[in-house]
PLY file of the C-alpha trace (Angstrom):
ply
format ascii 1.0
element vertex 289
property float x
property float y
property float z
element edge 288
property int vertex1
property int vertex2
end_header
-20.29 -50.12 11.39
-19.39 -48.76 8.00
-16.68 -46.15 7.56
-16.47 -43.38 4.97
-15.32 -44.85 1.65
-15.38 -41.76 -0.51
-12.93 -38.91 -1.19
-13.20 -35.47 0.40
-12.92 -32.25 -1.62
-10.97 -30.29 1.01
-7.88 -32.00 2.40
-6.04 -30.83 5.50
-2.25 -31.05 5.31
-0.37 -31.64 8.58
3.37 -31.62 9.15
5.47 -33.19 11.92
8.82 -31.44 11.34
11.26 -33.04 13.81
12.91 -36.45 13.43
12.81 -38.49 16.63
16.09 -38.99 18.47
17.61 -42.32 17.43
15.69 -42.52 14.14
17.47 -43.18 10.85
19.12 -40.08 9.46
20.83 -40.23 6.07
24.19 -38.60 5.52
23.89 -34.84 5.17
20.43 -34.75 6.71
19.76 -31.77 9.01
17.11 -32.19 11.69
15.59 -28.97 13.09
15.80 -29.22 16.88
16.09 -25.74 18.42
12.93 -23.66 18.88
14.12 -21.21 16.20
14.94 -23.97 13.69
11.63 -25.74 14.25
9.70 -22.49 13.89
11.55 -21.55 10.70
10.83 -24.95 9.11
7.21 -24.77 10.21
6.62 -21.33 8.71
8.00 -22.59 5.38
5.56 -25.51 5.55
2.66 -23.13 6.17
3.70 -21.17 3.10
3.51 -24.42 1.08
-0.01 -25.29 2.27
0.22 -26.95 5.71
-2.61 -26.15 8.14
-1.54 -28.20 11.17
1.84 -28.61 12.85
2.39 -31.57 15.20
4.96 -30.78 17.89
6.54 -32.49 20.88
8.10 -30.49 23.70
11.84 -30.87 22.96
15.10 -29.55 24.34
17.90 -27.99 22.26
19.17 -31.49 21.36
15.82 -32.78 20.11
15.06 -34.92 23.16
11.59 -34.86 24.67
11.39 -32.61 27.70
8.83 -31.48 30.27
10.04 -27.88 29.88
7.05 -25.84 28.76
9.18 -22.73 28.19
11.01 -24.32 25.23
7.77 -25.53 23.69
6.12 -22.14 24.15
9.12 -20.33 22.68
8.69 -22.38 19.52
5.00 -21.43 19.39
5.79 -17.74 19.96
7.65 -17.60 16.66
5.20 -19.82 14.75
2.09 -17.93 15.87
3.71 -14.54 15.23
3.97 -15.42 11.54
1.18 -17.92 10.77
-2.35 -18.99 11.65
-1.36 -22.66 11.85
-3.29 -25.08 14.05
-0.99 -26.47 16.74
-1.27 -30.17 17.53
0.54 -30.85 20.81
1.86 -34.32 21.47
1.11 -36.34 24.60
3.05 -39.26 23.15
6.53 -40.34 22.23
8.66 -43.08 23.75
10.40 -41.39 26.68
10.97 -41.73 30.43
8.47 -39.00 31.22
5.58 -39.26 33.67
2.00 -39.07 32.41
1.91 -35.45 33.67
5.13 -34.60 31.85
3.97 -36.23 28.63
1.06 -33.80 28.36
2.96 -30.61 29.20
2.11 -29.20 25.75
-1.54 -28.91 26.86
-0.52 -26.15 29.26
0.08 -23.75 26.37
-3.33 -22.26 25.48
-2.40 -22.04 21.79
-2.64 -25.82 21.43
-5.96 -26.64 19.75
-5.55 -30.36 19.04
-3.51 -33.00 20.87
-2.54 -36.56 20.13
-4.26 -39.11 22.36
-2.78 -42.59 21.97
-5.59 -45.11 22.33
-3.63 -48.05 23.72
-0.31 -49.83 24.14
1.57 -51.32 21.23
4.88 -52.92 20.32
7.42 -50.39 19.04
10.48 -52.18 17.72
11.84 -54.24 20.62
9.97 -52.31 23.31
6.39 -51.57 24.30
4.80 -48.16 23.94
2.67 -48.04 27.09
-0.63 -46.15 27.13
-2.97 -47.75 29.66
-6.70 -47.05 29.67
-6.25 -45.20 32.96
-3.59 -43.03 31.30
-5.91 -42.36 28.37
-8.67 -41.23 30.72
-6.22 -38.90 32.49
-5.03 -37.26 29.26
-8.57 -37.03 27.86
-9.75 -35.21 30.98
-6.76 -32.85 30.82
-7.67 -32.07 27.19
-11.25 -31.40 28.17
-10.09 -29.10 30.96
-7.91 -27.19 28.47
-10.55 -27.08 25.70
-8.28 -29.14 23.43
-9.67 -31.56 20.83
-8.22 -35.10 21.01
-6.76 -36.67 17.89
-7.21 -40.39 18.52
-4.04 -42.25 17.51
-4.84 -45.79 16.38
-2.03 -48.36 16.06
-4.25 -51.45 15.80
-7.98 -52.19 15.34
-8.70 -52.74 19.05
-7.96 -49.07 19.67
-11.04 -48.13 17.67
-13.07 -50.31 20.05
-11.43 -48.59 23.03
-12.24 -45.17 21.57
-15.91 -46.03 21.13
-16.09 -47.54 24.63
-14.63 -44.37 26.15
-17.07 -42.30 24.11
-19.94 -44.34 25.53
-18.52 -43.71 29.03
-18.49 -39.98 28.35
-14.69 -39.74 28.52
-14.62 -38.79 24.82
-17.27 -36.85 22.95
-18.43 -36.73 19.34
-17.25 -35.86 16.81
-14.33 -38.27 17.13
-11.21 -37.60 15.08
-9.16 -40.72 14.32
-5.59 -40.88 13.06
-4.36 -44.22 11.73
-0.68 -44.84 12.50
0.75 -47.47 10.17
4.29 -48.71 9.61
5.77 -48.67 13.12
8.11 -51.66 13.59
6.27 -54.70 15.02
2.94 -52.88 14.84
0.40 -52.80 12.01
2.16 -52.51 8.67
1.75 -49.75 6.08
-0.32 -51.95 3.80
-3.31 -50.58 1.89
-5.37 -53.62 2.97
-4.95 -52.56 6.60
-6.16 -49.09 5.73
-9.28 -50.53 4.05
-9.98 -52.64 7.14
-9.52 -49.79 9.63
-11.72 -47.34 7.74
-14.47 -49.96 7.54
-14.57 -50.13 11.36
-15.34 -46.43 11.79
-18.79 -45.01 12.46
-20.35 -43.45 9.38
-19.10 -39.95 8.62
-16.14 -40.05 11.01
-13.20 -37.83 10.09
-9.82 -39.56 9.99
-6.22 -39.06 8.97
-3.05 -41.01 8.30
0.48 -41.22 9.68
2.76 -43.46 7.63
5.84 -44.10 9.74
8.99 -44.68 7.69
7.30 -43.52 4.51
9.48 -43.67 1.41
6.88 -42.43 -1.09
3.26 -41.24 -1.24
1.65 -44.51 -2.33
-0.17 -45.19 0.96
-1.04 -41.50 1.28
-2.59 -41.65 -2.19
-4.66 -44.64 -1.08
-5.84 -42.74 2.01
-6.75 -39.78 -0.20
-8.97 -42.01 -2.32
-10.56 -43.66 0.73
-11.71 -40.36 2.20
-8.99 -39.23 4.61
-9.52 -35.69 5.83
-6.00 -35.15 7.23
-2.77 -36.27 5.55
0.55 -35.86 7.33
4.15 -35.65 6.19
7.34 -34.44 7.86
10.70 -35.60 9.10
9.08 -37.31 12.10
7.45 -39.77 9.70
9.99 -40.05 6.88
12.72 -38.18 5.04
12.00 -39.24 1.45
10.12 -37.39 -1.28
9.98 -40.60 -3.30
11.92 -43.87 -3.35
15.60 -43.03 -2.99
15.22 -39.22 -3.06
15.82 -37.49 0.26
13.94 -34.27 0.99
16.04 -31.23 1.75
13.41 -29.80 4.07
9.97 -30.39 5.53
8.67 -27.78 3.10
9.74 -30.07 0.23
7.63 -32.86 1.74
4.60 -30.58 2.14
4.97 -29.28 -1.42
5.12 -32.86 -2.70
1.93 -33.80 -0.85
0.09 -30.66 -1.95
1.00 -31.51 -5.56
-0.51 -34.99 -5.16
-3.72 -33.57 -3.67
-4.14 -31.12 -6.54
-3.33 -33.71 -9.19
-6.13 -35.80 -7.65
-8.49 -32.88 -8.29
-8.86 -31.93 -4.61
-8.24 -28.67 -2.77
-5.96 -27.98 0.17
-7.75 -26.56 3.20
-6.50 -23.34 4.76
-6.06 -23.25 8.55
-9.37 -21.38 8.88
-11.13 -23.99 6.74
-9.44 -26.79 8.70
-10.75 -25.36 11.97
-14.27 -25.42 10.59
-13.96 -28.90 9.10
-12.61 -30.33 12.35
-15.08 -28.28 14.43
-12.33 -26.85 16.61
-13.02 -24.25 19.28
-12.27 -20.90 17.65
-9.17 -19.22 19.03
-8.38 -15.56 18.69
-5.94 -15.72 15.77
-4.01 -13.02 14.03
-5.02 -11.82 10.56
-2.44 -13.32 8.22
-2.57 -12.53 4.51
-1.66 -15.55 2.39
0 1
1 2
2 3
3 4
4 5
5 6
6 7
7 8
8 9
9 10
10 11
11 12
12 13
13 14
14 15
15 16
16 17
17 18
18 19
19 20
20 21
21 22
22 23
23 24
24 25
25 26
26 27
27 28
28 29
29 30
30 31
31 32
32 33
33 34
34 35
35 36
36 37
37 38
38 39
39 40
40 41
41 42
42 43
43 44
44 45
45 46
46 47
47 48
48 49
49 50
50 51
51 52
52 53
53 54
54 55
55 56
56 57
57 58
58 59
59 60
60 61
61 62
62 63
63 64
64 65
65 66
66 67
67 68
68 69
69 70
70 71
71 72
72 73
73 74
74 75
75 76
76 77
77 78
78 79
79 80
80 81
81 82
82 83
83 84
84 85
85 86
86 87
87 88
88 89
89 90
90 91
91 92
92 93
93 94
94 95
95 96
96 97
97 98
98 99
99 100
100 101
101 102
102 103
103 104
104 105
105 106
106 107
107 108
108 109
109 110
110 111
111 112
112 113
113 114
114 115
115 116
116 117
117 118
118 119
119 120
120 121
121 122
122 123
123 124
124 125
125 126
126 127
127 128
128 129
129 130
130 131
131 132
132 133
133 134
134 135
135 136
136 137
137 138
138 139
139 140
140 141
141 142
142 143
143 144
144 145
145 146
146 147
147 148
148 149
149 150
150 151
151 152
152 153
153 154
154 155
155 156
156 157
157 158
158 159
159 160
160 161
161 162
162 163
163 164
164 165
165 166
166 167
167 168
168 169
169 170
170 171
171 172
172 173
173 174
174 175
175 176
176 177
177 178
178 179
179 180
180 181
181 182
182 183
183 184
184 185
185 186
186 187
187 188
188 189
189 190
190 191
191 192
192 193
193 194
194 195
195 196
196 197
197 198
198 199
199 200
200 201
201 202
202 203
203 204
204 205
205 206
206 207
207 208
208 209
209 210
210 211
211 212
212 213
213 214
214 215
215 216
216 217
217 218
218 219
219 220
220 221
221 222
222 223
223 224
224 225
225 226
226 227
227 228
228 229
229 230
230 231
231 232
232 233
233 234
234 235
235 236
236 237
237 238
238 239
239 240
240 241
241 242
242 243
243 244
244 245
245 246
246 247
247 248
248 249
249 250
250 251
251 252
252 253
253 254
254 255
255 256
256 257
257 258
258 259
259 260
260 261
261 262
262 263
263 264
264 265
265 266
266 267
267 268
268 269
269 270
270 271
271 272
272 273
273 274
274 275
275 276
276 277
277 278
278 279
279 280
280 281
281 282
282 283
283 284
284 285
285 286
286 287
287 288
């Protein structure tokens, strides 16, 4: 197999706006946790060039919850003001059942959803995603007409993805998302990114999550290697650059958009992102940018 080793002209910017409970938070940092706060931050990110928002179902304290009403309330406000693509999470380290972890799929405005392609060490614990669980979530996504974003934390998860495609559990085109930098998992090293992209089938679209990111160096590498989707946001890191804390998620998006344009690339609109990712077309409002 030989992965895509060339840059794209249109880059999709994603944002994950909420810092996980228990993650490092510098002094003075404000994490948006209520539906209104999350929506307000997300709309600002859309104004700066984001096309996708990645969201977990969370309660008013920022903890993951199986309450669909809170998740849907957040989407009510976001979709009333933007044409953003909603990426609903089926992940996160929590004491939720496999049914509860995919509650976001029950909101019909979710177009993409994270599908973790295996278990991995997270810090001192294990993030458990069995193959049986993956099949369950993949079928639920198919039932809801949601496109899976395949989260890869180590190379074997690419093998699992291709095996499940051959079984018919997943269908082409596959959309991979490399997740680097999680403690005791694969490190955020450019050499790992080279290796992972080389394992992909030719022409496969892929993106990057850089957990704990302190600057855009790995993102810049992904941009040069042909990533289609680049993600920033408080979930992944709170720094604009080494030592400089972002005041908002919109600052992080603006910083990434600047990098993309300096590299001579264009930022995809939500409508363009839907076409590039071959998403099922939803009935979206007409929003003038």
